[in-house]
C-alpha positions as CSV (number, residue, x, y, z in Angstrom):
1,M,35.8,10.2,-5.2
2,D,35.6,7.5,-7.8
3,F,32.0,7.2,-9.0
4,D,32.6,4.4,-11.5
5,L,30.3,1.4,-10.9
6,S,31.4,-2.1,-10.9
7,E,30.2,-4.4,-13.8
8,E,27.9,-6.1,-11.3
9,Q,26.3,-2.8,-10.2
10,S,26.0,-1.7,-13.8
11,M,24.1,-4.9,-14.6
12,L,21.9,-4.5,-11.5
13,A,21.0,-0.9,-12.5
14,A,20.4,-2.0,-16.2
15,S,18.0,-4.9,-15.2
16,C,15.9,-2.6,-13.0
17,E,15.7,0.0,-15.7
18,R,14.6,-2.6,-18.1
19,L,11.9,-3.8,-15.8
20,V,10.7,-0.1,-15.4
21,R,10.4,0.2,-19.1
22,E,8.5,-3.0,-19.6
23,R,6.1,-2.8,-16.6
24,C,6.0,0.8,-15.4
25,T,4.2,2.6,-18.1
26,F,2.7,5.9,-17.0
27,E,-0.8,4.4,-17.9
28,A,-0.2,1.4,-15.7
29,R,1.1,3.5,-12.8
30,R,-1.8,6.0,-12.9
31,A,-4.3,3.1,-12.8
32,Q,-2.4,1.7,-9.8
33,A,-2.4,5.1,-8.1
34,R,-6.3,5.0,-8.1
35,E,-6.6,1.5,-6.6
36,D,-7.6,0.8,-3.0
37,A,-4.5,1.6,-0.9
38,R,-4.7,-1.8,0.8
39,V,-4.1,-3.6,-2.5
40,R,-0.7,-5.2,-2.6
41,P,1.6,-3.7,-5.3
42,P,1.6,-6.1,-8.4
43,L,5.2,-5.5,-9.1
44,W,6.4,-6.6,-5.6
45,A,6.4,-10.3,-6.6
46,E,8.8,-9.4,-9.5
47,L,11.1,-7.4,-7.2
48,T,11.2,-10.4,-4.9
49,E,12.0,-12.8,-7.8
50,L,14.9,-10.5,-8.8
51,G,16.2,-10.7,-5.3
52,L,15.8,-6.9,-4.8
53,T,13.9,-7.3,-1.5
54,A,17.0,-9.1,-0.1
55,I,19.6,-6.7,-1.4
56,C,20.5,-5.0,2.0
57,V,19.8,-8.1,4.2
58,P,23.0,-9.9,5.5
59,E,23.8,-13.1,3.9
60,A,23.5,-14.9,7.2
61,N,19.9,-14.1,7.1
62,G,19.2,-15.2,3.6
63,G,20.0,-11.9,1.9
64,L,22.5,-10.7,-0.7
65,G,24.5,-8.6,1.9
66,R,25.1,-5.9,-0.7
67,P,26.2,-2.3,0.4
68,L,23.7,0.5,0.6
69,L,25.1,1.9,-2.6
70,D,23.6,-1.0,-4.5
71,G,20.3,-0.4,-2.8
72,A,20.4,3.2,-4.0
73,L,21.1,2.3,-7.5
74,V,18.0,0.1,-7.5
75,A,15.9,2.9,-6.0
76,Q,17.2,5.4,-8.5
77,A,16.3,2.9,-11.5
78,L,12.8,2.1,-10.0
79,G,12.2,5.8,-9.4
80,R,12.3,6.5,-13.1
81,G,9.0,4.7,-13.3
82,W,7.0,6.5,-10.5
83,L,7.8,4.1,-7.6
84,L,4.6,3.0,-5.9
85,E,6.1,-0.2,-4.2
86,P,7.6,-0.1,-0.7
87,F,11.1,-0.8,-1.8
88,V,12.7,2.1,0.0
89,D,10.7,1.6,3.2
90,C,10.9,-2.2,3.3
91,A,14.2,-3.3,1.4
92,L,16.4,-0.3,2.6
93,A,14.9,1.2,5.8
94,A,13.5,-1.8,7.6
95,A,16.2,-4.1,6.4
96,R,19.0,-1.8,7.7
97,T,17.2,-1.2,10.9
98,L,16.8,-4.9,11.7
99,A,20.4,-5.6,10.4
100,F,21.8,-3.1,12.9
101,A,19.7,-4.3,15.9
102,P,21.3,-7.0,18.2
103,A,21.1,-10.5,17.1
104,S,18.2,-12.5,18.3
105,S,15.9,-15.4,16.9
106,T,13.1,-12.8,16.4
107,R,15.2,-10.4,14.5
108,D,16.8,-13.1,12.4
109,A,13.3,-14.5,11.5
110,A,12.1,-11.0,10.7
111,L,15.1,-10.5,8.4
112,A,14.6,-13.8,6.6
113,A,10.9,-13.1,6.1
114,L,11.7,-9.7,4.7
115,A,14.4,-11.1,2.3
116,S,12.0,-13.6,0.9
117,G,9.4,-11.1,0.3
118,Q,6.8,-12.9,2.3
119,K,6.4,-10.1,4.8
120,I,6.6,-6.4,3.9
121,T,8.0,-4.7,6.9
122,V,8.0,-0.8,7.3
123,P,9.1,1.6,10.0
124,I,6.4,3.6,11.6
125,G,7.2,7.3,12.2
126,A,6.0,9.7,14.9
127,A,4.9,6.7,17.0
128,R,2.8,7.4,20.3
129,R,1.1,5.4,23.0
130,D,-2.6,5.8,23.9
131,N,-4.6,3.4,26.2
132,G,-2.4,0.5,25.6
133,L,-2.2,1.0,21.9
134,L,0.9,1.9,19.7
135,I,-0.3,4.5,17.1
136,G,1.5,5.8,14.1
137,Q,1.4,6.2,10.5
138,A,3.6,5.8,7.5
139,P,3.7,5.3,3.6
140,H,3.1,1.7,2.6
141,A,1.8,0.7,6.0
142,A,-1.5,0.0,4.2
143,H,-0.3,-3.4,2.9
144,A,2.5,-4.3,5.3
145,H,2.8,-7.4,7.4
146,A,5.0,-6.1,10.2
147,F,5.9,-2.8,11.7
148,L,9.0,-1.4,13.4
149,W,8.6,1.2,16.1
150,L,11.0,3.5,18.1
151,L,9.2,4.4,21.4
152,E,10.9,5.6,24.6
153,E,14.3,4.3,23.5
154,R,13.0,0.9,22.7
155,L,13.0,-0.7,19.3
156,L,9.8,-2.7,18.8
157,L,8.5,-5.2,16.2
158,T,4.7,-5.8,15.8
159,L,3.0,-8.2,13.4
160,A,0.0,-7.3,11.3
161,S,-2.0,-10.2,12.7
162,N,-3.3,-8.2,15.6
163,Y,-3.8,-4.6,14.6
164,S,-6.2,-2.1,13.1
165,R,-5.5,0.5,10.3
166,R,-7.0,3.3,8.3
167,A,-5.6,3.4,4.7
168,W,-5.6,6.1,2.1
169,R,-3.8,7.3,-0.9
170,Q,-1.6,10.4,-0.5
171,F,-1.8,13.3,-3.0
172,D,1.1,11.7,-5.0
173,G,-0.7,8.3,-5.2
174,T,1.5,6.5,-2.6
175,P,-0.5,4.3,-0.2
176,A,-0.3,5.2,3.5
177,A,-2.0,4.2,6.6
178,E,-2.5,4.9,10.3
179,V,-1.8,1.8,12.3
180,Q,-2.9,0.8,15.8
181,C,-1.3,-2.3,17.5
182,P,-1.8,-3.5,21.2
183,E,1.5,-2.6,23.0
184,S,1.2,-5.9,24.8
185,S,1.8,-7.8,21.4
186,A,5.1,-5.8,20.7
187,I,8.5,-7.5,20.8
188,V,11.5,-5.7,22.1
189,L,14.3,-5.9,19.6
190,A,16.7,-3.4,21.4
191,E,16.8,-0.7,24.1
192,G,18.8,2.3,24.8
193,D,21.8,3.2,22.6
194,A,21.4,0.0,20.6
195,A,17.8,0.8,19.7
196,R,18.7,4.4,18.6
197,E,21.6,3.2,16.6
198,A,19.6,0.7,14.7
199,W,16.8,3.3,14.2
200,E,19.2,5.8,12.9
201,A,20.8,3.3,10.5
202,G,17.3,2.7,9.0
203,C,16.5,6.5,8.8
204,A,19.7,7.2,7.0
205,A,19.0,4.4,4.6
206,A,15.5,5.8,3.9
207,R,16.7,9.2,3.3
208,I,19.4,7.9,0.8
209,G,16.8,5.7,-0.8
210,R,14.3,8.5,-1.1
211,I,16.9,10.8,-2.6
212,A,17.9,8.2,-5.1
213,E,14.2,7.6,-6.0
214,G,13.8,11.3,-6.6
215,V,17.0,11.5,-8.7
216,G,15.6,8.9,-11.0
217,L,12.2,10.4,-11.2
218,S,13.7,13.9,-12.0
219,K,15.7,12.3,-14.8
220,S,12.4,11.0,-16.3
221,V,10.8,14.5,-15.9
222,L,13.8,16.0,-17.8
223,D,13.6,13.5,-20.5
224,I,9.9,14.1,-21.0
225,T,10.5,17.8,-21.1
226,A,13.4,17.6,-23.6
227,E,11.2,15.6,-25.9
228,Y,8.4,18.1,-25.7
229,L,10.8,20.9,-26.5
230,R,12.0,19.0,-29.5
231,T,8.4,18.3,-30.9
232,R,6.5,21.5,-29.9
233,K,6.9,24.1,-32.6
234,Q,6.5,27.9,-32.7
235,F,7.6,30.3,-35.5
236,G,8.3,27.3,-37.7
237,Q,10.9,25.6,-35.5
238,P,11.0,23.5,-32.3
239,I,10.9,25.7,-29.2
240,G,13.9,23.8,-27.9
241,R,16.0,25.6,-30.5
242,F,15.3,29.0,-28.6
243,Q,18.4,29.9,-26.7
244,A,16.6,30.9,-23.6
245,L,14.9,27.5,-23.4
246,A,17.9,25.6,-24.3
247,H,20.0,27.4,-21.5
248,R,17.2,26.7,-19.0
249,M,17.3,22.9,-19.8
250,A,21.0,22.9,-19.5
251,D,20.8,24.5,-16.0
252,L,18.2,21.7,-15.0
253,L,20.6,19.0,-16.3
254,I,23.5,20.4,-14.1
255,L,21.2,20.4,-11.1
256,Y,20.4,16.8,-11.9
257,E,24.0,15.7,-12.2
258,Q,24.9,17.5,-8.9
259,S,22.0,15.8,-7.1
260,Q,23.0,12.4,-8.5
261,S,26.7,12.8,-7.5
262,L,25.9,13.9,-4.0
263,M,23.4,11.0,-3.6
264,L,26.0,8.5,-4.8
265,A,28.6,10.1,-2.4
266,A,26.2,9.8,0.5
267,A,25.6,6.2,-0.3
268,M,29.2,5.4,-0.6
269,K,30.1,7.1,2.7
270,A,27.1,5.7,4.7
271,E,29.2,3.5,6.7
272,G,32.0,6.0,7.4
273,T,32.5,8.7,10.0
274,D,31.5,11.4,7.5
275,G,28.3,9.6,6.4
276,A,25.9,11.9,8.2
277,R,27.4,15.1,6.8
278,S,27.4,13.8,3.2
279,L,23.8,12.9,3.6
280,D,22.8,16.2,4.7
281,A,24.7,17.8,1.8
282,A,22.8,15.3,-0.6
283,Q,19.5,16.2,0.9
284,V,20.1,20.0,0.6
285,M,21.1,19.5,-3.1
286,A,18.1,17.2,-3.8
287,H,15.7,19.8,-2.4
288,R,17.1,22.4,-4.8
289,A,17.2,20.1,-7.7
290,F,13.8,18.4,-7.4
291,R,12.0,21.7,-6.6
292,S,13.7,23.5,-9.7
293,I,13.2,20.6,-12.1
294,G,9.6,20.0,-11.1
295,Q,8.6,23.8,-11.4
296,Q,10.5,24.4,-14.6
297,A,9.2,21.4,-16.3
298,I,5.6,22.6,-15.6
299,Q,6.6,26.1,-16.9
300,L,8.2,24.7,-20.1
301,H,5.2,22.6,-20.9
302,G,2.6,25.3,-20.2
303,G,-0.9,24.2,-19.3
304,I,-0.6,20.6,-20.5
305,G,2.0,20.1,-17.8
306,M,-0.6,20.3,-15.2
307,T,-3.2,18.0,-16.7
308,D,-4.1,14.6,-15.2
309,E,-3.5,12.8,-18.5
310,Y,0.0,14.0,-18.6
311,A,2.9,12.1,-16.8
312,V,4.7,15.2,-15.7
313,S,2.0,16.5,-13.4
314,H,2.1,13.1,-11.5
315,Y,5.8,13.0,-11.3
316,V,6.1,16.5,-10.0
317,K,3.6,15.7,-7.2
318,R,5.8,12.7,-6.2
319,L,9.0,14.9,-6.3
320,L,7.1,17.3,-3.9
321,A,6.1,14.3,-1.7
322,I,9.7,13.1,-1.5
323,E,10.9,16.6,-0.3
324,L,8.3,16.4,2.5
325,E,9.3,12.8,3.5
326,L,13.0,13.9,3.5
327,G,12.2,16.5,6.3
328,D,13.1,20.1,6.9
329,V,15.9,21.1,4.5
330,D,17.0,24.1,6.7
331,T,17.8,21.7,9.6
332,A,19.9,19.5,7.3
333,L,21.7,22.7,6.0
334,A,22.4,23.7,9.6
335,R,23.9,20.4,10.5
336,F,26.0,20.4,7.4
337,A,27.3,23.9,8.4
338,G,27.9,22.8,12.0
339,E,25.2,25.0,13.4
340,D,22.8,24.3,16.2
341,A,19.9,22.8,14.4
342,S,17.6,23.9,17.3
343,A,18.2,27.5,16.2
344,V,16.9,27.0,12.7
345,G,13.4,28.3,13.6
346,R,14.8,31.5,14.9
347,R,16.5,32.6,11.8
348,P,15.1,33.3,8.2
349,S,14.9,30.2,6.1
350,A,16.6,29.7,2.8
351,E,13.1,29.5,1.2
352,T,11.9,33.1,2.4
353,T,15.3,34.7,1.6
354,G,15.6,33.2,-1.7
355,A,19.1,31.7,-1.1
356,R,18.3,28.7,-3.2
């Protein structure tokens, strides 16, 4: 597979990386992660000005109509700076869900509002009905303006003008909320197979985007760790010169490269018949890479790596959160191997057997 990026894609990634360097310092991010979860992310306006909120919205609806690969490249670049904005949830997951839903005036208006950055739209997971209310929770629902739901084979859209929510910060600093909306206010966008297909397209985009975010963040963790090994001295020389530590860093870099390669492959194949299998492979590799890079970074730093004042501790928490958001890795591995995913719980997991 050809992983060479076009000139336009390289420029897109470079502009996002420049934005992260200039605006997403660790100190600024740590302060933002302590704010009220309902506060709108300050960087969202700049992402809108750059057209990033419209990247996966069809051109007919005011978007850029770019492939999912471009969205993954943006997520990877933004991930390097501890992403606290709803780019993956809104610009990738919600945009792809709406784009794959049957055309209607409501859907088209929702896509246009999303592309312009006027309305943050996020999918709500694990939705349920209770006494006429739609109830669910999701990251970034704390400051969203519209919500997408999949309930009883119906794809629903609700607006934030008539709802209640309970917002909080997750352990990694990401804002989240439980949302309650009157079912009577929901607009049906699709039903049956059309609803499932649109929702699955959004879920695939969310998984690819989340893996890409983790790939970017793990690179930042590696860079910080490598710099620490170059400056921390023992026995009159930098500890990075000790062969055991140098080899450990080399192993982590290999894991990073493998996770990046499989992420790019999954994004490139997202529209193809092998898209689901490539995505499962990317998730399994991401789980292995993120867990190893996070744990080894803490080990190589020692005690300082766990302090609140040091970036690595926060970045590792975000990597752990990404693992949880991606879902059970054993299920993904079973699907990749062509096994019955329902049998996963009846056999030893890869975690308990030490297979990874």
